[in-house]
All heavy atoms as TSV, in Angstrom:
chain	resi	resn	atom	element	x	y	z
A	1	MET	N	N	-38.538	-121.897	-25.114
A	1	MET	CA	C	-37.074	-122.061	-25.091
A	1	MET	C	C	-36.582	-121.340	-23.768
A	1	MET	O	O	-37.024	-120.239	-23.487
A	1	MET	CB	C	-36.542	-121.429	-26.400
A	1	MET	CG	C	-34.986	-121.712	-26.554
A	1	MET	SD	S	-34.671	-121.652	-28.312
A	1	MET	CE	C	-32.983	-122.098	-28.182
A	2	SER	N	N	-35.521	-121.875	-23.272
A	2	SER	CA	C	-34.985	-121.271	-22.049
A	2	SER	C	C	-34.119	-120.197	-22.299
A	2	SER	O	O	-33.546	-119.953	-23.421
A	2	SER	CB	C	-34.270	-122.386	-21.204
A	2	SER	OG	O	-33.069	-122.796	-22.003
A	3	ALA	N	N	-33.785	-119.361	-21.319
A	3	ALA	CA	C	-32.962	-118.224	-21.444
A	3	ALA	C	C	-31.402	-118.483	-21.445
A	3	ALA	O	O	-30.635	-117.745	-21.965
A	3	ALA	CB	C	-33.250	-117.181	-20.374
A	4	THR	N	N	-31.075	-119.670	-20.891
A	4	THR	CA	C	-29.734	-120.070	-20.883
A	4	THR	C	C	-29.297	-120.716	-22.204
A	4	THR	O	O	-30.070	-121.369	-22.800
A	4	THR	CB	C	-29.360	-121.101	-19.796
A	4	THR	OG1	O	-30.213	-122.252	-19.996
A	4	THR	CG2	C	-29.692	-120.486	-18.387
A	5	PRO	N	N	-28.083	-120.378	-22.691
A	5	PRO	CA	C	-27.682	-120.964	-23.998
A	5	PRO	C	C	-27.515	-122.441	-23.915
A	5	PRO	O	O	-27.092	-122.975	-22.876
A	5	PRO	CB	C	-26.384	-120.219	-24.285
A	5	PRO	CG	C	-25.915	-119.619	-23.060
A	5	PRO	CD	C	-27.143	-119.488	-22.114
A	6	THR	N	N	-27.784	-123.085	-24.976
A	6	THR	CA	C	-27.514	-124.567	-25.035
A	6	THR	C	C	-26.100	-124.843	-25.217
A	6	THR	O	O	-25.238	-124.006	-25.485
A	6	THR	CB	C	-28.438	-125.147	-26.151
A	6	THR	OG1	O	-27.800	-124.754	-27.419
A	6	THR	CG2	C	-29.839	-124.908	-26.044
A	7	LYS	N	N	-25.683	-126.055	-25.070
A	7	LYS	CA	C	-24.298	-126.508	-25.199
A	7	LYS	C	C	-23.848	-126.203	-26.601
A	7	LYS	O	O	-22.722	-125.647	-26.849
A	7	LYS	CB	C	-24.146	-127.916	-24.850
A	7	LYS	CG	C	-22.691	-128.441	-24.773
A	7	LYS	CD	C	-22.613	-129.811	-24.281
A	7	LYS	CE	C	-21.172	-130.152	-24.037
A	7	LYS	NZ	N	-21.019	-131.478	-23.524
A	8	LYS	N	N	-24.656	-126.379	-27.632
A	8	LYS	CA	C	-24.332	-126.196	-29.044
A	8	LYS	C	C	-24.051	-124.693	-29.282
A	8	LYS	O	O	-23.137	-124.327	-29.873
A	8	LYS	CB	C	-25.307	-126.700	-29.996
A	8	LYS	CG	C	-25.413	-128.257	-30.097
A	8	LYS	CD	C	-26.508	-128.675	-31.072
A	8	LYS	CE	C	-26.589	-130.219	-31.091
A	8	LYS	NZ	N	-27.670	-130.546	-31.985
A	9	GLN	N	N	-24.924	-123.836	-28.744
A	9	GLN	CA	C	-24.746	-122.389	-28.892
A	9	GLN	C	C	-23.539	-121.915	-28.237
A	9	GLN	O	O	-22.816	-121.070	-28.817
A	9	GLN	CB	C	-25.992	-121.701	-28.352
A	9	GLN	CG	C	-27.307	-121.806	-29.148
A	9	GLN	CD	C	-28.455	-121.332	-28.439
A	9	GLN	OE1	O	-28.490	-121.242	-27.238
A	9	GLN	NE2	N	-29.427	-120.918	-29.203
A	10	HIS	N	N	-23.166	-122.517	-27.078
A	10	HIS	CA	C	-21.987	-122.151	-26.310
A	10	HIS	C	C	-20.811	-122.465	-27.177
A	10	HIS	O	O	-19.846	-121.677	-27.305
A	10	HIS	CB	C	-21.935	-122.751	-24.927
A	10	HIS	CG	C	-20.765	-122.478	-24.164
A	10	HIS	ND1	N	-20.484	-121.210	-23.727
A	10	HIS	CD2	C	-19.760	-123.192	-23.761
A	10	HIS	CE1	C	-19.264	-121.205	-23.109
A	10	HIS	NE2	N	-18.839	-122.432	-23.062
A	11	LEU	N	N	-20.773	-123.657	-27.707
A	11	LEU	CA	C	-19.608	-124.147	-28.504
A	11	LEU	C	C	-19.438	-123.269	-29.839
A	11	LEU	O	O	-18.376	-122.976	-30.184
A	11	LEU	CB	C	-19.785	-125.603	-28.913
A	11	LEU	CG	C	-19.524	-126.665	-27.764
A	11	LEU	CD1	C	-19.910	-127.991	-28.210
A	11	LEU	CD2	C	-18.159	-126.464	-27.160
A	12	LEU	N	N	-20.568	-123.013	-30.434
A	12	LEU	CA	C	-20.521	-122.137	-31.648
A	12	LEU	C	C	-19.953	-120.790	-31.295
A	12	LEU	O	O	-19.091	-120.192	-32.013
A	12	LEU	CB	C	-21.920	-121.999	-32.293
A	12	LEU	CG	C	-22.009	-121.163	-33.499
A	12	LEU	CD1	C	-21.149	-121.786	-34.588
A	12	LEU	CD2	C	-23.378	-121.062	-34.008
A	13	SER	N	N	-20.429	-120.111	-30.256
A	13	SER	CA	C	-19.868	-118.864	-29.882
A	13	SER	C	C	-18.435	-118.877	-29.527
A	13	SER	O	O	-17.659	-117.938	-29.925
A	13	SER	CB	C	-20.700	-118.209	-28.753
A	13	SER	OG	O	-20.491	-118.958	-27.563
A	14	ARG	N	N	-18.007	-119.964	-28.871
A	14	ARG	CA	C	-16.532	-120.072	-28.582
A	14	ARG	C	C	-15.743	-120.242	-29.871
A	14	ARG	O	O	-14.688	-119.654	-30.071
A	14	ARG	CB	C	-16.272	-121.326	-27.730
A	14	ARG	CG	C	-16.498	-121.022	-26.170
A	14	ARG	CD	C	-16.139	-122.103	-25.363
A	14	ARG	NE	N	-14.911	-122.893	-25.766
A	14	ARG	CZ	C	-14.701	-124.092	-25.459
A	14	ARG	NH1	N	-15.564	-124.852	-24.688
A	14	ARG	NH2	N	-13.622	-124.712	-25.834
A	15	PHE	N	N	-16.307	-121.079	-30.778
A	15	PHE	CA	C	-15.632	-121.296	-32.092
A	15	PHE	C	C	-15.462	-119.923	-32.848
A	15	PHE	O	O	-14.431	-119.648	-33.425
A	15	PHE	CB	C	-16.378	-122.269	-32.828
A	15	PHE	CG	C	-15.753	-122.435	-34.276
A	15	PHE	CD1	C	-14.644	-123.090	-34.481
A	15	PHE	CD2	C	-16.460	-121.983	-35.315
A	15	PHE	CE1	C	-14.109	-123.331	-35.750
A	15	PHE	CE2	C	-15.989	-122.127	-36.633
A	15	PHE	CZ	C	-14.786	-122.801	-36.824
A	16	LEU	N	N	-16.559	-119.150	-32.862
A	16	LEU	CA	C	-16.500	-117.917	-33.640
A	16	LEU	C	C	-15.564	-116.856	-33.027
A	16	LEU	O	O	-15.037	-116.071	-33.777
A	16	LEU	CB	C	-17.935	-117.348	-33.795
A	16	LEU	CG	C	-18.919	-118.213	-34.622
A	16	LEU	CD1	C	-20.273	-117.555	-34.531
A	16	LEU	CD2	C	-18.399	-118.186	-36.057
A	17	ARG	N	N	-15.296	-116.978	-31.727
A	17	ARG	CA	C	-14.441	-116.050	-31.115
A	17	ARG	C	C	-12.958	-116.488	-31.119
A	17	ARG	O	O	-12.106	-115.701	-30.815
A	17	ARG	CB	C	-14.898	-115.764	-29.572
A	17	ARG	CG	C	-16.130	-114.866	-29.492
A	17	ARG	CD	C	-16.371	-114.627	-28.098
A	17	ARG	NE	N	-17.125	-115.745	-27.527
A	17	ARG	CZ	C	-16.885	-116.304	-26.384
A	17	ARG	NH1	N	-15.875	-116.028	-25.709
A	17	ARG	NH2	N	-17.612	-117.396	-26.010
A	18	CYS	N	N	-12.677	-117.725	-31.450
A	18	CYS	CA	C	-11.325	-118.292	-31.291
A	18	CYS	C	C	-10.522	-117.693	-32.438
A	18	CYS	O	O	-10.929	-117.664	-33.584
A	18	CYS	CB	C	-11.488	-119.782	-31.528
A	18	CYS	SG	S	-9.870	-120.551	-31.414
A	19	GLU	N	N	-9.295	-117.348	-32.020
A	19	GLU	CA	C	-8.363	-116.781	-33.008
A	19	GLU	C	C	-6.991	-117.547	-33.092
A	19	GLU	O	O	-5.982	-117.136	-33.590
A	19	GLU	CB	C	-7.962	-115.360	-32.627
A	19	GLU	CG	C	-9.160	-114.328	-32.753
A	19	GLU	CD	C	-8.823	-112.965	-32.344
A	19	GLU	OE1	O	-7.646	-112.730	-32.187
A	19	GLU	OE2	O	-9.822	-112.158	-32.270
A	20	ASN	N	N	-7.016	-118.791	-32.705
A	20	ASN	CA	C	-5.775	-119.611	-32.658
A	20	ASN	C	C	-5.155	-119.785	-33.916
A	20	ASN	O	O	-3.914	-119.786	-34.142
A	20	ASN	CB	C	-6.063	-120.950	-31.922
A	20	ASN	CG	C	-6.311	-120.862	-30.530
A	20	ASN	OD1	O	-5.879	-119.870	-29.894
A	20	ASN	ND2	N	-6.897	-121.813	-29.906
A	21	GLY	N	N	-5.923	-120.116	-35.030
A	21	GLY	CA	C	-5.411	-120.341	-36.319
A	21	GLY	C	C	-5.111	-119.144	-37.158
A	21	GLY	O	O	-4.439	-119.157	-38.174
A	22	ALA	N	N	-5.549	-117.960	-36.725
A	22	ALA	CA	C	-5.382	-116.750	-37.543
A	22	ALA	C	C	-3.889	-116.424	-37.792
A	22	ALA	O	O	-3.549	-115.958	-38.819
A	22	ALA	CB	C	-6.153	-115.500	-36.803
A	23	THR	N	N	-3.145	-116.559	-36.766
A	23	THR	CA	C	-1.698	-116.247	-36.914
A	23	THR	C	C	-0.974	-117.125	-37.925
A	23	THR	O	O	-0.169	-116.624	-38.753
A	23	THR	CB	C	-0.986	-116.288	-35.510
A	23	THR	OG1	O	-1.637	-115.446	-34.617
A	23	THR	CG2	C	0.426	-115.899	-35.632
A	24	ALA	N	N	-1.351	-118.379	-37.842
A	24	ALA	CA	C	-0.718	-119.307	-38.838
A	24	ALA	C	C	-1.142	-118.991	-40.200
A	24	ALA	O	O	-0.304	-119.058	-41.161
A	24	ALA	CB	C	-1.105	-120.758	-38.511
A	25	ILE	N	N	-2.392	-118.625	-40.432
A	25	ILE	CA	C	-2.890	-118.238	-41.701
A	25	ILE	C	C	-2.051	-116.998	-42.197
A	25	ILE	O	O	-1.745	-116.849	-43.387
A	25	ILE	CB	C	-4.352	-118.134	-41.709
A	25	ILE	CG1	C	-5.006	-119.395	-41.582
A	25	ILE	CG2	C	-4.865	-117.359	-43.023
A	25	ILE	CD1	C	-6.540	-119.277	-41.358
A	26	GLU	N	N	-1.936	-116.049	-41.245
A	26	GLU	CA	C	-1.232	-114.778	-41.669
A	26	GLU	C	C	0.178	-115.050	-42.097
A	26	GLU	O	O	0.663	-114.493	-43.061
A	26	GLU	CB	C	-1.266	-113.765	-40.461
A	26	GLU	CG	C	-2.692	-113.269	-40.226
A	26	GLU	CD	C	-2.728	-112.526	-38.979
A	26	GLU	OE1	O	-1.727	-112.423	-38.170
A	26	GLU	OE2	O	-3.857	-111.913	-38.641
A	27	TYR	N	N	0.872	-115.973	-41.331
A	27	TYR	CA	C	2.203	-116.256	-41.659
A	27	TYR	C	C	2.319	-116.945	-43.057
A	27	TYR	O	O	3.266	-116.737	-43.855
A	27	TYR	CB	C	2.929	-117.119	-40.624
A	27	TYR	CG	C	3.310	-116.296	-39.368
A	27	TYR	CD1	C	3.038	-116.710	-38.046
A	27	TYR	CD2	C	4.084	-115.187	-39.492
A	27	TYR	CE1	C	3.362	-116.004	-36.960
A	27	TYR	CE2	C	4.435	-114.406	-38.448
A	27	TYR	CZ	C	4.128	-114.865	-37.166
A	27	TYR	OH	O	4.563	-114.123	-36.002
A	28	GLY	N	N	1.386	-117.803	-43.266
A	28	GLY	CA	C	1.269	-118.467	-44.555
A	28	GLY	C	C	1.080	-117.539	-45.794
A	28	GLY	O	O	1.669	-117.645	-46.784
A	29	LEU	N	N	0.263	-116.566	-45.464
A	29	LEU	CA	C	0.033	-115.527	-46.612
A	29	LEU	C	C	1.310	-114.678	-46.787
A	29	LEU	O	O	1.633	-114.369	-47.907
A	29	LEU	CB	C	-1.205	-114.649	-46.252
A	29	LEU	CG	C	-2.509	-115.299	-46.285
A	29	LEU	CD1	C	-3.513	-114.338	-45.673
A	29	LEU	CD2	C	-2.876	-115.674	-47.635
A	30	ILE	N	N	1.980	-114.330	-45.720
A	30	ILE	CA	C	3.158	-113.618	-45.816
A	30	ILE	C	C	4.231	-114.488	-46.610
A	30	ILE	O	O	4.953	-113.917	-47.558
A	30	ILE	CB	C	3.820	-113.224	-44.492
A	30	ILE	CG1	C	2.917	-112.054	-43.878
A	30	ILE	CG2	C	5.236	-112.712	-44.576
A	30	ILE	CD1	C	3.182	-111.805	-42.348
A	31	ALA	N	N	4.402	-115.726	-46.301
A	31	ALA	CA	C	5.344	-116.582	-46.979
A	31	ALA	C	C	4.980	-116.779	-48.410
A	31	ALA	O	O	5.868	-116.733	-49.286
A	31	ALA	CB	C	5.432	-117.932	-46.278
A	32	ALA	N	N	3.704	-116.757	-48.718
A	32	ALA	CA	C	3.269	-116.887	-50.147
A	32	ALA	C	C	3.624	-115.658	-50.852
A	32	ALA	O	O	4.052	-115.800	-52.038
A	32	ALA	CB	C	1.776	-117.177	-50.163
A	33	GLY	N	N	3.387	-114.590	-50.321
A	33	GLY	CA	C	3.719	-113.230	-50.912
A	33	GLY	C	C	5.202	-113.163	-51.163
A	33	GLY	O	O	5.646	-112.663	-52.265
A	34	ILE	N	N	6.058	-113.538	-50.211
A	34	ILE	CA	C	7.506	-113.544	-50.384
A	34	ILE	C	C	7.904	-114.418	-51.585
A	34	ILE	O	O	8.803	-114.112	-52.401
A	34	ILE	CB	C	8.197	-113.816	-49.090
A	34	ILE	CG1	C	8.014	-112.624	-48.153
A	34	ILE	CG2	C	9.736	-114.026	-49.380
A	34	ILE	CD1	C	8.477	-112.964	-46.702
A	35	SER	N	N	7.265	-115.535	-51.581
A	35	SER	CA	C	7.619	-116.597	-52.626
A	35	SER	C	C	7.251	-116.033	-54.011
A	35	SER	O	O	8.000	-116.254	-54.956
A	35	SER	CB	C	6.837	-117.855	-52.398
A	35	SER	OG	O	7.165	-118.460	-51.139
A	36	VAL	N	N	6.134	-115.403	-54.125
A	36	VAL	CA	C	5.738	-114.815	-55.420
A	36	VAL	C	C	6.661	-113.674	-55.887
A	36	VAL	O	O	7.133	-113.625	-57.021
A	36	VAL	CB	C	4.279	-114.283	-55.340
A	36	VAL	CG1	C	3.899	-113.397	-56.605
A	36	VAL	CG2	C	3.291	-115.440	-55.241
A	37	ALA	N	N	7.172	-112.935	-54.877
A	37	ALA	CA	C	8.099	-111.824	-55.223
A	37	ALA	C	C	9.446	-112.415	-55.654
A	37	ALA	O	O	10.044	-111.975	-56.613
A	37	ALA	CB	C	8.278	-110.943	-53.940
A	38	ILE	N	N	9.847	-113.508	-54.992
A	38	ILE	CA	C	11.170	-114.146	-55.421
A	38	ILE	C	C	10.975	-114.702	-56.816
A	38	ILE	O	O	11.883	-114.573	-57.675
A	38	ILE	CB	C	11.612	-115.198	-54.368
A	38	ILE	CG1	C	12.012	-114.492	-53.086
A	38	ILE	CG2	C	12.717	-116.029	-54.917
A	38	ILE	CD1	C	12.226	-115.414	-51.897
A	39	ALA	N	N	9.948	-115.397	-57.070
A	39	ALA	CA	C	9.665	-116.034	-58.349
A	39	ALA	C	C	9.587	-114.999	-59.467
A	39	ALA	O	O	10.247	-115.141	-60.553
A	39	ALA	CB	C	8.405	-116.882	-58.351
A	40	ALA	N	N	9.034	-113.914	-59.209
A	40	ALA	CA	C	8.907	-112.878	-60.201
A	40	ALA	C	C	10.242	-112.221	-60.543
A	40	ALA	O	O	10.564	-112.032	-61.609
A	40	ALA	CB	C	7.938	-111.781	-59.768
A	41	THR	N	N	10.956	-112.067	-59.478
A	41	THR	CA	C	12.378	-111.469	-59.629
A	41	THR	C	C	13.319	-112.460	-60.447
A	41	THR	O	O	14.018	-111.990	-61.356
A	41	THR	CB	C	12.965	-111.189	-58.320
A	41	THR	OG1	O	12.180	-110.273	-57.519
A	41	THR	CG2	C	14.386	-110.642	-58.405
A	42	VAL	N	N	13.224	-113.696	-60.114
A	42	VAL	CA	C	14.039	-114.691	-60.867
A	42	VAL	C	C	13.657	-114.745	-62.302
A	42	VAL	O	O	14.485	-114.834	-63.233
A	42	VAL	CB	C	13.948	-116.108	-60.115
A	42	VAL	CG1	C	14.509	-117.125	-60.957
A	42	VAL	CG2	C	14.563	-116.089	-58.809
A	43	LEU	N	N	12.328	-114.784	-62.553
A	43	LEU	CA	C	11.851	-114.893	-63.867
A	43	LEU	C	C	12.225	-113.630	-64.670
A	43	LEU	O	O	12.587	-113.697	-65.934
A	43	LEU	CB	C	10.322	-115.063	-63.938
A	43	LEU	CG	C	9.819	-116.446	-63.614
A	43	LEU	CD1	C	8.331	-116.495	-63.455
A	43	LEU	CD2	C	10.328	-117.461	-64.610
A	44	ALA	N	N	12.253	-112.468	-64.056
A	44	ALA	CA	C	12.580	-111.193	-64.698
A	44	ALA	C	C	14.026	-111.064	-65.000
A	44	ALA	O	O	14.455	-110.633	-66.058
A	44	ALA	CB	C	12.035	-110.065	-63.909
A	45	LEU	N	N	14.841	-111.423	-63.992
A	45	LEU	CA	C	16.340	-111.172	-64.046
A	45	LEU	C	C	16.994	-112.426	-64.492
A	45	LEU	O	O	18.321	-112.298	-64.814
A	45	LEU	CB	C	16.841	-110.647	-62.814
A	45	LEU	CG	C	16.249	-109.314	-62.315
A	45	LEU	CD1	C	16.754	-108.907	-60.994
A	45	LEU	CD2	C	16.523	-108.236	-63.331
A	46	GLY	N	N	16.416	-113.593	-64.459
A	46	GLY	CA	C	17.166	-114.907	-64.650
A	46	GLY	C	C	17.903	-114.883	-65.964
A	46	GLY	O	O	19.125	-115.201	-66.031
A	47	PRO	N	N	17.285	-114.663	-67.102
A	47	PRO	CA	C	17.948	-114.763	-68.362
A	47	PRO	C	C	19.153	-113.770	-68.404
A	47	PRO	O	O	20.226	-114.181	-68.967
A	47	PRO	CB	C	16.908	-114.453	-69.338
A	47	PRO	CG	C	15.668	-114.757	-68.733
A	47	PRO	CD	C	15.855	-114.471	-67.253
A	48	GLU	N	N	19.004	-112.630	-67.961
A	48	GLU	CA	C	20.081	-111.595	-67.997
A	48	GLU	C	C	21.238	-112.030	-67.197
A	48	GLU	O	O	22.395	-111.975	-67.557
A	48	GLU	CB	C	19.561	-110.291	-67.589
A	48	GLU	CG	C	20.586	-109.138	-67.572
A	48	GLU	CD	C	20.065	-107.823	-67.124
A	48	GLU	OE1	O	18.771	-107.654	-67.218
A	48	GLU	OE2	O	20.835	-106.990	-66.740
A	49	ILE	N	N	20.946	-112.549	-65.968
A	49	ILE	CA	C	22.078	-112.956	-65.107
A	49	ILE	C	C	22.761	-114.164	-65.679
A	49	ILE	O	O	23.926	-114.259	-65.606
A	49	ILE	CB	C	21.439	-113.244	-63.647
A	49	ILE	CG1	C	21.057	-111.889	-63.037
A	49	ILE	CG2	C	22.504	-113.968	-62.788
A	49	ILE	CD1	C	20.308	-112.188	-61.706
A	50	ARG	N	N	21.965	-115.120	-66.225
A	50	ARG	CA	C	22.453	-116.355	-66.776
A	50	ARG	C	C	23.460	-115.998	-67.945
A	50	ARG	O	O	24.575	-116.460	-68.086
A	50	ARG	CB	C	21.397	-117.263	-67.282
A	50	ARG	CG	C	21.939	-118.602	-67.878
A	50	ARG	CD	C	20.852	-119.308	-68.720
A	50	ARG	NE	N	20.387	-118.403	-69.779
A	50	ARG	CZ	C	19.075	-118.289	-70.143
A	50	ARG	NH1	N	18.150	-118.900	-69.575
A	50	ARG	NH2	N	18.795	-117.534	-71.198
A	51	ASP	N	N	22.922	-115.094	-68.803
A	51	ASP	CA	C	23.778	-114.762	-69.971
A	51	ASP	C	C	25.030	-113.995	-69.554
A	51	ASP	O	O	26.081	-114.298	-70.093
A	51	ASP	CB	C	23.012	-113.890	-70.979
A	51	ASP	CG	C	21.807	-114.707	-71.563
A	51	ASP	OD1	O	21.873	-115.921	-71.557
A	51	ASP	OD2	O	20.866	-113.983	-72.074
A	52	ASN	N	N	24.987	-113.112	-68.705
A	52	ASN	CA	C	26.220	-112.381	-68.218
A	52	ASN	C	C	27.159	-113.356	-67.478
A	52	ASN	O	O	28.264	-113.317	-67.651
A	52	ASN	CB	C	25.775	-111.234	-67.325
A	52	ASN	CG	C	25.058	-110.056	-68.060
A	52	ASN	OD1	O	25.238	-109.921	-69.276
A	52	ASN	ND2	N	24.338	-109.258	-67.323
A	53	LEU	N	N	26.641	-114.204	-66.647
A	53	LEU	CA	C	27.439	-115.171	-65.914
A	53	LEU	C	C	28.168	-116.062	-66.922
A	53	LEU	O	O	29.371	-116.290	-66.828
A	53	LEU	CB	C	26.678	-115.969	-64.948
A	53	LEU	CG	C	27.385	-117.000	-64.141
A	53	LEU	CD1	C	28.532	-116.281	-63.307
A	53	LEU	CD2	C	26.467	-117.816	-63.269
A	54	TYR	N	N	27.437	-116.535	-67.925
A	54	TYR	CA	C	28.085	-117.414	-68.882
A	54	TYR	C	C	29.145	-116.634	-69.659
A	54	TYR	O	O	30.149	-117.190	-69.940
A	54	TYR	CB	C	27.005	-117.936	-69.887
A	54	TYR	CG	C	27.490	-118.787	-70.939
A	54	TYR	CD1	C	27.917	-120.132	-70.662
A	54	TYR	CD2	C	27.650	-118.431	-72.280
A	54	TYR	CE1	C	28.371	-120.932	-71.656
A	54	TYR	CE2	C	28.119	-119.216	-73.262
A	54	TYR	CZ	C	28.533	-120.508	-72.943
A	54	TYR	OH	O	28.967	-121.337	-73.928
A	55	GLN	N	N	28.869	-115.447	-70.051
A	55	GLN	CA	C	29.818	-114.625	-70.808
A	55	GLN	C	C	31.078	-114.478	-69.907
A	55	GLN	O	O	32.222	-114.573	-70.438
A	55	GLN	CB	C	29.259	-113.349	-71.297
A	55	GLN	CG	C	30.116	-112.625	-72.220
A	55	GLN	CD	C	30.438	-113.396	-73.539
A	55	GLN	OE1	O	29.519	-113.971	-74.077
A	55	GLN	NE2	N	31.680	-113.398	-73.882
A	56	ASN	N	N	30.896	-114.170	-68.685
A	56	ASN	CA	C	32.038	-113.904	-67.760
A	56	ASN	C	C	32.846	-115.181	-67.693
A	56	ASN	O	O	34.185	-115.138	-67.622
A	56	ASN	CB	C	31.565	-113.459	-66.427
A	56	ASN	CG	C	31.079	-112.069	-66.398
A	56	ASN	OD1	O	31.368	-111.255	-67.221
A	56	ASN	ND2	N	30.253	-111.704	-65.335
A	57	VAL	N	N	32.222	-116.428	-67.619
A	57	VAL	CA	C	32.984	-117.631	-67.508
A	57	VAL	C	C	33.749	-117.853	-68.782
A	57	VAL	O	O	34.897	-118.271	-68.838
A	57	VAL	CB	C	32.146	-118.818	-67.150
A	57	VAL	CG1	C	32.804	-120.178	-67.340
A	57	VAL	CG2	C	31.525	-118.614	-65.766
A	58	VAL	N	N	33.135	-117.619	-69.914
A	58	VAL	CA	C	33.754	-117.763	-71.263
A	58	VAL	C	C	34.929	-116.836	-71.380
A	58	VAL	O	O	36.045	-117.243	-71.772
A	58	VAL	CB	C	32.730	-117.491	-72.392
A	58	VAL	CG1	C	33.454	-117.386	-73.759
A	58	VAL	CG2	C	31.731	-118.661	-72.398
A	59	ASP	N	N	34.731	-115.600	-70.976
A	59	ASP	CA	C	35.908	-114.595	-70.988
A	59	ASP	C	C	37.020	-114.997	-70.089
A	59	ASP	O	O	38.157	-114.897	-70.478
A	59	ASP	CB	C	35.402	-113.199	-70.627
A	59	ASP	CG	C	34.480	-112.676	-71.663
A	59	ASP	OD1	O	34.446	-113.114	-72.915
A	59	ASP	OD2	O	33.727	-111.689	-71.398
A	60	ALA	N	N	36.726	-115.603	-68.903
A	60	ALA	CA	C	37.752	-115.899	-67.960
A	60	ALA	C	C	38.531	-117.020	-68.389
A	60	ALA	O	O	39.726	-117.179	-68.156
A	60	ALA	CB	C	37.108	-116.102	-66.655
A	61	PHE	N	N	37.899	-118.065	-69.035
A	61	PHE	CA	C	38.600	-119.339	-69.418
A	61	PHE	C	C	39.046	-119.306	-70.923
A	61	PHE	O	O	39.603	-120.267	-71.367
A	61	PHE	CB	C	37.767	-120.494	-69.075
A	61	PHE	CG	C	37.673	-120.712	-67.587
A	61	PHE	CD1	C	36.544	-120.407	-66.916
A	61	PHE	CD2	C	38.768	-121.214	-66.857
A	61	PHE	CE1	C	36.419	-120.651	-65.579
A	61	PHE	CE2	C	38.600	-121.401	-65.491
A	61	PHE	CZ	C	37.475	-121.129	-64.847
A	62	GLY	N	N	38.684	-118.289	-71.622
A	62	GLY	CA	C	39.127	-118.038	-73.022
A	62	GLY	C	C	38.684	-119.242	-73.939
A	62	GLY	O	O	39.414	-119.627	-74.761
A	63	GLU	N	N	37.448	-119.570	-73.833
A	63	GLU	CA	C	36.981	-120.636	-74.661
A	63	GLU	C	C	36.774	-120.182	-76.173
A	63	GLU	O	O	36.336	-119.247	-76.526
A	63	GLU	CB	C	35.581	-121.172	-74.175
A	63	GLU	CG	C	35.262	-122.554	-74.688
A	63	GLU	CD	C	34.048	-123.027	-73.927
A	63	GLU	OE1	O	34.163	-123.515	-72.778
A	63	GLU	OE2	O	32.940	-123.027	-74.601
């Protein structure tokens, strides 16, 4: 076998060093984390906010 790398070895080493998609994946993970936090907050506070808002509307319009 020769001392110079073959074309396949060169392409493989370039692929392993490439970081082009890493930023997009990081942004995707951040967006997913924010989405989970928003969903958890809405699920935790949703019924309380809904009930209080409904009661405020009923009180304001005297139903």
